N, C-alpha and C positions, 0 to 999 in steps of 0.2 A: 429669859433664857429660851431655849428651843420649845416650840409648841409641839407636843406629842399626841394630843387627842383633842377632838372637838365633838360636842353633841349639841343639837338644837332642840329645844323644847317646843311643843305645840303653841305655847303662848308667846313665842318669839325670842325668849331668852337664849343666849348662847353661852355655853360653858366651855372653857379652854383649860387644858392641863399642861403643865410645863415641867421642864427638867429642873426648875428651881424649887419644886415641891409645892407649888401653889395651884389652886383652881381659881380662875377668874370668871365672874359672871358679868355678861355684857347685855345691854339693852339698847335698842335703836333709839337715837335721839328723837325728841318730840317734834323737831322741825321737819320730819319726813325725809331727811337726807339719807345718804348712804353710810354715814358714820354712826358708830355706836359709842355709848358711854359706859364706863366701868361702874357696875352697881356695887359689887363687893368682892373681896378676896377671901377664899377659904384656905386656912393654913392649919394642917394637922399631920400631914405626912412628914416623915423624917428624911425623905430622899425624893428624887425625881419621880414624877407621875407619868406613867406610860399609857393608861387606858381609862376611858370613861364609858358609862352606860347610864341611861336614864329611862325610868318607866314611862308608860304611855301617857299618863296624866301629868307628868313632871313633878310628882310629889316626892320621889325617891331617886337620888343620884348615887351611883357607885363609882369609886375611884380606886385604881390599883397602881402600885409603883414598885420601885426598887427596894423599898423597905419590907417587901414580902407580905404586906397587909392590904386587904380590901377594906376601904372605909365606906360606911353607909351614911349618907347625908339625907335628912328628911326635912321637908318644908316646914318652916316655923311660921304659922299664919299670924302670930302676934308680932312679928318683927319684919314688917314690910316684905313678906314672902321670901326671906332669906333662908338658906339651908343651915341646919345645925347637925353636928355629928351625933349619930345615935348608936352605931355599932362599929366594931372592928372585927373583921373576919380573918382568923388565923388558920393556917393549915399548909399553905404552900411553903416550900423550903427554898424558893428562888423568887426572883422578881416577877411581878404580875405584868404580863405583856399584852393581854387582850381580855376584853369582857364583852358579853352579849346577854340580852334578856330574851326569854321566850316564856309566854304565859306568866306564871308566878315564880319562875326560876331564874336565878343568876348563874351564868356559866363563865368560868375563868380559865385562862390558859397562862402557863408560866414557863420560866426558864428551867424549872425543875422537871420539865418534860411531861407534866400531867395536866389533865383537864379536870376541874372540879365543878360539881353541880351543887348549888346552894339553894336552900328553901327557908322561907320565914315560918316560924312557929310561934304560936301564942305563948307557949311555956318557956321556950329557950332562946328567943330572939331568932337569929339565923344559925343554921347548921349545915354542914356539908353532908349531903345524902349519897353522894357517889364520887369516886375517884376513878378516872379513866386513864389507863397507862398503856403505852405501846410506842410512843414516838421516841426516837433516838436523840433528838436535839430539841431546843426550846420551841414552844408553840407560839407563833406570831399572829395567827388569824383564826377567828371563830365566827361561824354563822350557825343559827339553829332555827328549825321550823317545827311546828307541832302538827299532829294529825291524830286520827282515831282508828283503832281497830277493835276487835272483839274483846281484848284484854284491858282496854282503857286508853288513855292518852299515850301516844308514842312521840317522843322527841327525837328528831334526827339532828345530830350535831356534826358539823363538818369542821375539822381542825386542820390547819395548815402549819407545817413546821419547817424549821431550818434544815431538817433532814431531807427535804425535797419531796415529802409525801403529804398527801391529803388523806385523812382517815375519816370514815363515816361511821358514826356511832349511833345505834338505835337503843333508846332507853324508854322503857315503859314506866310511867310515873304514877300509876294508880295505887301502888303499895309503898311508895317512898314517903317516909315521914321522919321527922326529927324524934329521936328516942333519948337523946341526952345532949347536954350543952357541948 
């Protein structure tokens, strides 16, 4: 079915997300050609997948789709470097339309018109540490950058929506932590 998202890992693996609810992992053929071979298919979403994000070292992949869930896939070093499902992040009440990663935070945009900021915690897995509201229609695009000021790390999040607006959110992350699952 339609390919809705692509991410490329530093090791050359390519991850594609599809409307058929699957993530496919591709690797360049050993012959040095331009073709890629299918390594494996990840199947856990209950509907089409719209967004992917991968951390810097390629050990954690995030996927979001029409089933309102963000799935967290972690590298399984015992199984030929395939990914295994480790967490399901729930909170959005609409389809997940976009994902981005900055520092140790995952940021998601949804058809529910919210941006959510997620953080990993040793005690609770992943938790939503902030919900940003203000768009009038679904959020289709996200970009985030981090910087520092006297209060700690400041994340600037740029969200683009079907309402025709781009919003810039400034979030200080020095005091954001998971307090419950």
